[in-house]
N, C-alpha and C positions, 0 to 999 in steps of 0.2 A: 168353250175355247174363245179367245179374243185376238185379234189379229188386225193389222193394217193391209188393204189390198195392195197400196202402192206406198210403201215404206221410205222410198227416196224422196218423196214430197216432204219428208221430216226434215231434211237438211236446211230446207228453207228457215228452219227455226233458228238457225246461225245469223238471221237477220235482226232478230230481236236483240241480243246483246249490242250488236253494232248502233242500233237506233237508240238504245238507252245511252252508250257512249257519247254519240253526237249530241244528243240532248243535254247532258251533263255539261259537256265542254262549252257548249252554246251558252247556257245559262251562266257559267261563270266568267266568261269573256264577255257577256251583255253590257254596253254602255248606254247611258242615256242619248236620246237624239233631239230632244228639246233643251234650249237653253232659256232660262229664266234671270233677268236682272236682279231679281230679289226673291229669294225662297223662304222668307220668313213667315208669309202667310201660308205657303203649303206645309209648313212644320205643323201648323194648328189644326191640318186637316188629319182626322182619325182613319186609319186605313180601314178597308171594308173586312169583314168576317171572311168573305168569300176568297180572301188574297191566300189565305193558307192551304186554300185548296186547288191553288193554280197548278200542282205538278200531279193533279188527278187525270189531267188530259193525256199526259204520256203513259200513265197506267193503263187507262182505257184503251188507248191505241194498240200498246203492246198486248193486253189481254185479248182485244179482238183480233189481231193479228195472228197469235198464237192459236186461238179456237179455229180461225178460217185454215191454217195450216193443217191442223189436225184434220178438219173436215175434207181437205184436198186428199189427205193420206186415205181417206174411206175406211175408217174404223169399222170392223165387222164383228160380230158375236155370234156364233153357231155351235154345232157339234158334230163331231166325227163319229160314224159307226163302222164296223167292220164285219164282213160276213166270211166266213170260212167255206170255200167253195170245194176244197179236197176232201174225198172220203178216206178215212183211216184204214190201215191192214186190219182183218180179222184173224186174231191169234188163238189157237186153243194149246195150252199147256197139258200134255198127258204125262202123268208121272206114275211110276211103278211104286205102290205101297206093300210090296209083299215083304216077308218077315226078313228076308235076307238083306234089306236095305237098313236092317239095324247094325249092319258090321261099321266099326268104326276104322276102317282102313283109309278114308279119306282125310280123316282128322281124328286126332287121339283123343279129343274130349268130346266129339259129335259123330253120330251115325251118320249113314249115307243120306238118309231122308233129310236130317236137318241141315245138312250140308247144302243138298238141292233146294231146300225150302229157301234157305238165305240167299242163293244167287238167283232163284226164280222171282223174290221178292224185289231185289235189285233191278231185274229186268222190268218188272211191272212199273216199278216209280220211274224208270228212264223213259217210258213211253208217253205219248199224247195223242189225243183224237183216233186211238186206235181201240177197237173192241178186243177184249181180252177174256176168254172164259178158261175152264180147267176141267180136266177129266182125269180121274184116278182110277189105277186098274191094278188088280193082283190076278187071282184065279177068275175074276169076273170084272166087269167095268160098269162106272156110273159116271154122270156129269156132277161134279162137286158145285161148279158155278157155270152158269150160261153164258154168253157174249155178253159183256157190259162195258160200260164206260166210267162206271162207278169203283174205281181201283181200290178205293176204301174197304168196300165189302168184300171185294176179291182177295185182298190181302188178310181180311178177318178169316175168310174161309180156308186160305192157304195155311195159315198159323194152325188152324183145327184138324188139319190133315195128319193122321198117324198111321203107322201100319197095323195090320191086323183089322182095318175098316171092312175088309170085304174077304171073301174066302180065298185062303193062302194058293198060291201058283203063280204063274207068270203068263198071263194071256195077252201078248202082245200084239197079236192080230186084231184081237177084240178090243182092245184099247184104243188101236189105231181106228178101227171102223167106227167107234163111237165118236171119236174126235172128228172125223170125216164127215159123219152123219151132222154133227152140229155146224158144219160150214157149208154142206151142200146147197142150202136154199138162200144163201146170203147174197146181197147184191154186190159186196165188196169186189173190187178187181183184184185183189191180192189176198189169198187167203194161206194161212201158214198153221203147220203143227208144229209143236217142240216136243218130240217124245222122247223121253228118258226110262231107261231100264239098266238093271244089273244084272240080268240072266238071260236064259233061254225059254224061248216059247213052248211051253208044256201044257196049256190048259186053252180051253175056248173053241169055239165053233168055226172060228175064221182063220184062215191061214196068213200069217204077216204079209207074204207077197201078194195074195189076193186082195187083201185090204189095201196095199200099196197102189197096185193097179186101180182099184176103184177111186184112190185119192187123187191119181194122174188124170184119170177121166172127167173129175168134176174140177179140175185146176187147183186142186191142194199142192202145196209144196210141203214137204216133210224133212226137217232137220232132227237126225237122231244123234242120241247122247247114250255111250256105254258108261255107267258109272261104276268105278270099282278099280284098285290097283292090279296090276299083274302078278301071278303067281298064286302062292297059298296065303291066306289070311286065318286069323283066330275068330272065328264065330261063335256066339253065345247061343248055348241049346239048353231048353229047360228040360231037365230029367227028374227021376223020381226023388232022389236027394237034392234038388235044387238046380239052380242054373250052372252050367259049367262052360268051358270055352274049348273047342275042338278045331283042330286044324280043316280048312276046307278050301279045294282049290276054285278060285275064282273062274266062273264060267260065264262069258258073255257072247252070245251069239254074233259077232261083229259081222260075219258075212252076210247074213241076213240084214242087219242093221244098214250096212253099206249099200246093199242091193234096194232096199227100201229108199233110201236117200237117192240112189241113181236113177229109180224109177220115175220119181216124183221130181226130180231137178233140184233135189236139196243138197246136204251135206251130212257127212258121218263126222263125230267127234269123239274122243276118248277123253274121260275124265278120271286121272289117275291120282287127285288130291283135291282140296278145296280151292286152292289157288286157280288151278287149271278149270276147275267146275265154273268158279266166276269168270275165267276169261272166255269160256265157251258161249256163255250166256251173253257176254258183253259183245263178242264177236258176231253173234246171230242177230244182236240189237243192231249193230252197226250195218250189217248186210241187208237187213229189213227196215229201211227207213221211209217215212213218209214224206212227200215235198208237200210242204202247206202252201197253198195258193189262196190268196184273200182278196176280196173287193172290199173297197174302201167307200163310203158314201160322205160327202161333206155337206151341211146345210147352214148357210149364215144369212143373217139379216143384217141390213145396212143401218148404221148408227151414225152417218154424216150429219143428218138432220139435227142430231141433239147438239152438235157443236157449231153447224152453220148458222142456227137459229139466234144464240146467244152471242155468236161472232158479230152479226148483223146489227144486232141490238147496241152493244158495246158502241161498235163504230158510229151509230147514229147518234148515240148519247154523248161521244166525244165532239162531233161536228154541232152538235146542237149547244152544248154547254161553251164551245169555242167562240161561236158565234153570238151568245147571249150573255151570261152570268161571267164568264170567265174571258170575255173578249178582251184583247189588248189593244190599245190605241197606240200607235207609232208614234 
Protein backbone atom coordinates (compact mmCIF):
# COMPACT_ATOMS: atom_id res chain seq x y z
CA UNK A 1 0.00 0.00 0.00
CA UNK A 2 1.16 3.51 -0.86
CA UNK A 3 -0.07 6.57 0.98
CA UNK A 4 0.80 10.13 2.04
CA UNK A 5 0.90 10.67 5.78
CA UNK A 6 0.20 14.43 5.38
CA UNK A 7 -1.82 14.69 2.15
CA UNK A 8 -2.86 18.32 2.83
CA UNK A 9 0.70 19.35 2.00
CA UNK A 10 -0.04 18.38 -1.60
CA UNK A 11 -2.14 21.54 -1.89
CA UNK A 12 1.17 23.40 -2.12
CA UNK A 13 1.53 21.94 -5.61
CA UNK A 14 -0.88 24.67 -6.71
CA UNK A 15 2.07 27.04 -6.39
CA UNK A 16 3.78 25.41 -9.38
CA UNK A 17 1.26 26.55 -12.06
CA UNK A 18 1.28 30.05 -10.55
CA UNK A 19 5.07 30.13 -10.74
CA UNK A 20 5.02 29.09 -14.40
CA UNK A 21 2.39 31.71 -15.30
CA UNK A 22 4.41 34.42 -13.56
CA UNK A 23 7.56 33.37 -15.45
CA UNK A 24 5.83 33.37 -18.85
CA UNK A 25 4.34 36.82 -18.30
CA UNK A 26 7.70 38.16 -17.18
CA UNK A 27 9.44 36.80 -20.28
CA UNK A 28 6.85 38.21 -22.70
CA UNK A 29 6.96 41.68 -21.15
CA UNK A 30 10.75 41.87 -20.77
CA UNK A 31 12.47 44.92 -22.34
CA UNK A 32 16.10 45.85 -22.74
CA UNK A 33 17.61 47.84 -19.90
CA UNK A 34 20.71 49.11 -21.78
CA UNK A 35 20.77 51.60 -24.67
CA UNK A 36 23.37 51.57 -27.44
CA UNK A 37 23.90 54.37 -30.02
CA UNK A 38 24.86 51.79 -32.62
CA UNK A 39 23.90 48.09 -32.63
CA UNK A 40 25.56 47.12 -35.92
CA UNK A 41 28.48 45.57 -34.06
CA UNK A 42 26.13 43.55 -31.84
CA UNK A 43 24.45 42.04 -34.88
CA UNK A 44 27.71 40.41 -35.84
CA UNK A 45 27.93 38.62 -32.46
CA UNK A 46 26.70 35.03 -32.73
CA UNK A 47 24.45 34.01 -29.79
CA UNK A 48 25.83 31.43 -27.40
CA UNK A 49 24.63 27.81 -27.64
CA UNK A 50 23.57 28.10 -24.00
CA UNK A 51 20.96 30.70 -24.94
CA UNK A 52 18.39 28.09 -25.99
CA UNK A 53 18.78 26.44 -22.57
CA UNK A 54 17.86 29.59 -20.63
CA UNK A 55 14.34 28.28 -19.83
CA UNK A 56 15.71 25.19 -18.12
CA UNK A 57 16.11 27.21 -14.93
CA UNK A 58 12.35 27.46 -14.40
CA UNK A 59 12.01 23.75 -15.19
CA UNK A 60 14.60 22.84 -12.56
CA UNK A 61 12.97 25.18 -10.04
CA UNK A 62 9.47 23.74 -10.58
CA UNK A 63 10.71 20.15 -10.51
CA UNK A 64 12.70 20.79 -7.33
CA UNK A 65 9.75 22.44 -5.60
CA UNK A 66 7.41 19.64 -6.71
CA UNK A 67 9.66 16.96 -5.25
CA UNK A 68 10.12 19.01 -2.07
CA UNK A 69 6.34 19.26 -1.60
CA UNK A 70 5.97 15.53 -2.17
CA UNK A 71 8.63 14.94 0.49
CA UNK A 72 6.75 17.22 2.92
CA UNK A 73 3.61 15.10 2.38
CA UNK A 74 5.59 12.11 3.74
CA UNK A 75 5.03 9.37 1.16
CA UNK A 76 4.95 5.91 2.74
CA UNK A 77 4.81 2.36 1.50
CA UNK A 78 3.81 -0.57 3.62
CA UNK A 79 1.36 -3.37 4.23
CA UNK A 80 -1.73 -3.98 6.33
CA UNK A 81 -2.55 -7.31 7.94
CA UNK A 82 -5.71 -8.44 9.71
CA UNK A 83 -6.10 -10.95 12.50
CA UNK A 84 -9.52 -12.46 13.27
CA UNK A 85 -10.00 -12.43 17.03
CA UNK A 86 -13.52 -13.87 17.26
CA UNK A 87 -13.97 -17.62 17.47
CA UNK A 88 -16.88 -18.96 15.45
CA UNK A 89 -19.76 -21.17 16.49
CA UNK A 90 -19.52 -24.97 16.55
CA UNK A 91 -22.52 -26.49 14.78
CA UNK A 92 -23.56 -30.12 14.28
CA UNK A 93 -26.24 -30.97 11.72
CA UNK A 94 -28.03 -34.13 12.91
CA UNK A 95 -30.06 -35.58 10.03
CA UNK A 96 -32.54 -38.46 10.06
CA UNK A 97 -31.83 -40.92 7.20
CA UNK A 98 -34.54 -43.48 7.95
CA UNK A 99 -36.48 -44.91 4.99
CA UNK A 100 -39.46 -42.68 5.82
CA UNK A 101 -37.33 -39.76 4.56
CA UNK A 102 -38.02 -41.07 1.03
CA UNK A 103 -41.58 -39.69 1.16
CA UNK A 104 -42.25 -36.94 -1.39
CA UNK A 105 -44.74 -34.89 0.56
CA UNK A 106 -42.48 -31.80 0.84
CA UNK A 107 -41.84 -31.58 -2.90
CA UNK A 108 -43.47 -33.50 -5.72
CA UNK A 109 -40.11 -34.13 -7.41
CA UNK A 110 -37.85 -34.66 -4.41
CA UNK A 111 -38.09 -36.73 -1.27
CA UNK A 112 -37.75 -35.36 2.26
CA UNK A 113 -34.05 -36.12 2.50
CA UNK A 114 -33.23 -34.36 -0.78
CA UNK A 115 -35.16 -31.27 0.31
CA UNK A 116 -33.34 -31.33 3.65
CA UNK A 117 -29.94 -31.70 1.97
CA UNK A 118 -30.53 -28.70 -0.30
CA UNK A 119 -31.60 -26.51 2.62
CA UNK A 120 -28.66 -27.69 4.74
CA UNK A 121 -26.25 -26.98 1.87
CA UNK A 122 -27.50 -23.38 1.64
CA UNK A 123 -27.12 -23.09 5.42
CA UNK A 124 -23.48 -24.25 5.21
CA UNK A 125 -22.66 -21.87 2.34
CA UNK A 126 -24.05 -18.97 4.34
CA UNK A 127 -21.68 -19.49 7.29
CA UNK A 128 -18.12 -18.21 7.81
CA UNK A 129 -15.57 -18.84 10.57
CA UNK A 130 -17.88 -21.50 12.05
CA UNK A 131 -16.87 -25.12 12.43
CA UNK A 132 -19.65 -27.37 11.15
CA UNK A 133 -19.99 -31.14 11.43
CA UNK A 134 -22.65 -33.69 10.54
CA UNK A 135 -24.22 -36.68 12.27
CA UNK A 136 -26.68 -39.01 10.55
CA UNK A 137 -28.99 -41.35 12.39
CA UNK A 138 -31.70 -43.91 11.79
CA UNK A 139 -31.85 -47.04 13.95
CA UNK A 140 -28.24 -46.17 14.90
CA UNK A 141 -26.13 -43.05 14.52
CA UNK A 142 -22.61 -42.12 13.46
CA UNK A 143 -20.57 -39.08 12.54
CA UNK A 144 -20.62 -38.43 8.80
CA UNK A 145 -18.24 -35.45 9.12
CA UNK A 146 -16.39 -34.12 12.21
CA UNK A 147 -16.30 -30.40 12.96
CA UNK A 148 -14.45 -28.65 10.15
CA UNK A 149 -13.91 -25.31 8.44
CA UNK A 150 -13.49 -27.05 5.09
CA UNK A 151 -17.00 -26.51 3.81
CA UNK A 152 -16.13 -28.07 0.45
CA UNK A 153 -15.46 -31.45 2.07
CA UNK A 154 -18.56 -31.10 4.24
CA UNK A 155 -20.78 -30.38 1.21
CA UNK A 156 -19.33 -33.40 -0.59
CA UNK A 157 -20.11 -35.66 2.35
CA UNK A 158 -23.59 -34.16 2.63
CA UNK A 159 -24.23 -34.97 -1.02
CA UNK A 160 -23.30 -38.60 -0.33
CA UNK A 161 -25.93 -39.02 2.39
CA UNK A 162 -28.60 -41.57 1.45
CA UNK A 163 -31.43 -43.37 3.20
CA UNK A 164 -30.59 -46.88 4.34
CA UNK A 165 -26.97 -46.03 5.21
CA UNK A 166 -27.59 -47.43 8.70
CA UNK A 167 -30.10 -49.84 10.24
CA UNK A 168 -33.67 -48.63 9.82
CA UNK A 169 -35.62 -47.04 12.63
CA UNK A 170 -35.64 -43.63 14.31
CA UNK A 171 -33.19 -43.25 17.20
CA UNK A 172 -33.64 -39.56 17.95
CA UNK A 173 -32.05 -39.80 21.40
CA UNK A 174 -29.02 -41.65 20.08
CA UNK A 175 -28.57 -39.19 17.19
CA UNK A 176 -28.73 -36.24 19.56
CA UNK A 177 -26.34 -37.89 22.02
CA UNK A 178 -23.79 -38.49 19.23
CA UNK A 179 -24.03 -34.85 18.15
CA UNK A 180 -23.65 -33.60 21.73
CA UNK A 181 -20.65 -35.85 22.27
CA UNK A 182 -18.97 -34.19 19.28
CA UNK A 183 -19.46 -30.77 20.88
CA UNK A 184 -18.76 -31.71 24.49
CA UNK A 185 -15.03 -30.94 24.55
CA UNK A 186 -14.84 -28.04 22.10
CA UNK A 187 -13.66 -24.62 23.37
CA UNK A 188 -16.27 -22.67 21.39
CA UNK A 189 -18.44 -20.30 23.42
CA UNK A 190 -21.54 -21.22 21.42
CA UNK A 191 -22.41 -24.83 20.54
CA UNK A 192 -25.40 -25.65 18.36
CA UNK A 193 -27.17 -28.82 17.18
CA UNK A 194 -29.72 -28.66 14.36
CA UNK A 195 -31.71 -31.88 14.73
CA UNK A 196 -34.02 -32.92 11.87
CA UNK A 197 -36.32 -35.92 11.96
CA UNK A 198 -39.61 -37.01 10.45
CA UNK A 199 -40.72 -39.64 12.96
CA UNK A 200 -41.04 -40.88 16.51
CA UNK A 201 -38.21 -42.24 18.62
CA UNK A 202 -38.44 -46.04 18.40
CA UNK A 203 -34.84 -47.25 18.56
CA UNK A 204 -31.70 -46.67 20.55
CA UNK A 205 -30.62 -47.01 24.14
CA UNK A 206 -30.83 -43.30 24.95
CA UNK A 207 -34.11 -41.49 25.54
CA UNK A 208 -34.41 -38.13 23.67
CA UNK A 209 -35.20 -36.19 26.86
CA UNK A 210 -32.16 -37.71 28.59
CA UNK A 211 -30.00 -36.67 25.64
CA UNK A 212 -31.50 -33.17 25.78
CA UNK A 213 -30.63 -32.83 29.47
CA UNK A 214 -27.08 -33.95 28.71
CA UNK A 215 -26.91 -31.30 25.97
CA UNK A 216 -28.08 -28.60 28.36
CA UNK A 217 -25.52 -29.73 30.94
CA UNK A 218 -22.61 -29.09 28.55
CA UNK A 219 -24.05 -25.85 27.13
CA UNK A 220 -25.35 -27.14 23.80
CA UNK A 221 -28.42 -25.46 22.29
CA UNK A 222 -30.64 -27.67 20.12
CA UNK A 223 -32.86 -26.48 17.30
CA UNK A 224 -35.31 -29.23 16.34
CA UNK A 225 -37.06 -29.59 12.98
CA UNK A 226 -40.02 -31.84 12.27
CA UNK A 227 -39.99 -32.69 8.54
CA UNK A 228 -43.27 -33.79 6.96
CA UNK A 229 -46.67 -32.53 5.91
CA UNK A 230 -49.68 -32.93 8.15
CA UNK A 231 -52.17 -35.77 7.70
CA UNK A 232 -51.83 -38.80 5.44
CA UNK A 233 -49.23 -39.26 2.69
CA UNK A 234 -48.57 -41.90 0.04
CA UNK A 235 -45.35 -43.71 0.94
CA UNK A 236 -43.44 -46.13 -1.23
CA UNK A 237 -43.24 -49.70 0.05
CA UNK A 238 -41.19 -52.46 -1.57
CA UNK A 239 -43.29 -55.63 -1.84
CA UNK A 240 -43.09 -59.07 -3.39
CA UNK A 241 -44.33 -57.75 -6.72
CA UNK A 242 -42.30 -54.58 -6.72
CA UNK A 243 -42.69 -51.15 -5.15
CA UNK A 244 -46.13 -49.75 -4.42
CA UNK A 245 -47.50 -46.72 -2.62
CA UNK A 246 -49.68 -47.03 0.44
CA UNK A 247 -51.36 -44.36 2.57
CA UNK A 248 -49.41 -43.65 5.76
CA UNK A 249 -50.27 -41.30 8.59
CA UNK A 250 -47.51 -38.76 9.21
CA UNK A 251 -46.21 -39.25 12.74
CA UNK A 252 -43.84 -36.71 14.18
CA UNK A 253 -43.34 -36.61 17.93
CA UNK A 254 -43.68 -32.85 18.14
CA UNK A 255 -44.06 -32.86 21.92
CA UNK A 256 -40.67 -34.52 22.35
CA UNK A 257 -39.02 -32.20 19.82
CA UNK A 258 -40.54 -29.16 21.53
CA UNK A 259 -39.35 -30.39 24.91
CA UNK A 260 -35.81 -30.95 23.59
CA UNK A 261 -35.75 -27.38 22.30
CA UNK A 262 -37.16 -26.01 25.58
CA UNK A 263 -34.65 -27.85 27.77
CA UNK A 264 -31.65 -26.68 25.74
CA UNK A 265 -32.83 -23.12 25.05
CA UNK A 266 -33.43 -23.70 21.34
CA UNK A 267 -36.55 -23.63 19.17
CA UNK A 268 -38.79 -26.14 17.44
CA UNK A 269 -39.82 -25.77 13.79
CA UNK A 270 -42.21 -27.70 11.57
CA UNK A 271 -41.30 -27.92 7.87
CA UNK A 272 -44.34 -28.93 5.81
CA UNK A 273 -42.90 -28.14 2.36
CA UNK A 274 -39.59 -27.36 0.65
CA UNK A 275 -40.01 -23.59 0.97
CA UNK A 276 -40.67 -23.88 4.68
CA UNK A 277 -37.61 -26.10 5.06
CA UNK A 278 -35.42 -23.41 3.47
CA UNK A 279 -37.00 -20.75 5.69
CA UNK A 280 -36.30 -22.81 8.82
CA UNK A 281 -32.59 -23.15 8.09
CA UNK A 282 -32.40 -19.48 7.08
CA UNK A 283 -33.99 -18.39 10.36
CA UNK A 284 -31.62 -20.56 12.40
CA UNK A 285 -28.71 -19.04 10.49
CA UNK A 286 -29.96 -15.53 11.34
CA UNK A 287 -30.43 -16.41 15.00
CA UNK A 288 -26.94 -17.84 15.35
CA UNK A 289 -24.72 -15.09 14.00
CA UNK A 290 -21.02 -14.74 14.79
CA UNK A 291 -19.84 -11.18 15.52
CA UNK A 292 -16.50 -10.96 13.73
CA UNK A 293 -13.94 -8.79 15.52
CA UNK A 294 -10.64 -8.11 13.86
CA UNK A 295 -7.36 -6.51 14.80
CA UNK A 296 -5.46 -4.70 12.07
CA UNK A 297 -1.73 -4.17 11.86
CA UNK A 298 -0.08 -1.51 9.71
CA UNK A 299 3.61 -1.31 8.90
CA UNK A 300 4.90 1.53 6.72
CA UNK A 301 8.35 2.69 5.68
CA UNK A 302 9.14 6.36 4.97
CA UNK A 303 9.93 7.29 1.36
CA UNK A 304 10.42 11.06 1.72
CA UNK A 305 14.18 10.63 1.34
CA UNK A 306 13.71 9.46 -2.25
CA UNK A 307 12.04 12.81 -3.01
CA UNK A 308 14.00 15.16 -0.75
CA UNK A 309 17.45 14.21 -2.11
CA UNK A 310 16.64 14.80 -5.80
CA UNK A 311 14.74 17.97 -4.84
CA UNK A 312 17.80 19.50 -3.17
CA UNK A 313 19.98 18.45 -6.09
CA UNK A 314 17.68 20.12 -8.63
CA UNK A 315 17.49 23.35 -6.60
CA UNK A 316 21.28 23.38 -6.20
CA UNK A 317 21.74 22.80 -9.93
CA UNK A 318 19.34 25.64 -10.73
CA UNK A 319 21.22 28.04 -8.43
CA UNK A 320 24.58 26.97 -9.86
CA UNK A 321 23.50 27.44 -13.50
CA UNK A 322 21.77 30.74 -12.73
CA UNK A 323 25.07 32.10 -11.37
CA UNK A 324 27.41 30.64 -13.96
CA UNK A 325 26.58 29.55 -17.50
CA UNK A 326 23.03 30.90 -17.54
CA UNK A 327 23.71 34.05 -15.59
CA UNK A 328 21.91 37.13 -16.88
CA UNK A 329 23.51 40.56 -17.01
CA UNK A 330 21.03 43.36 -16.30
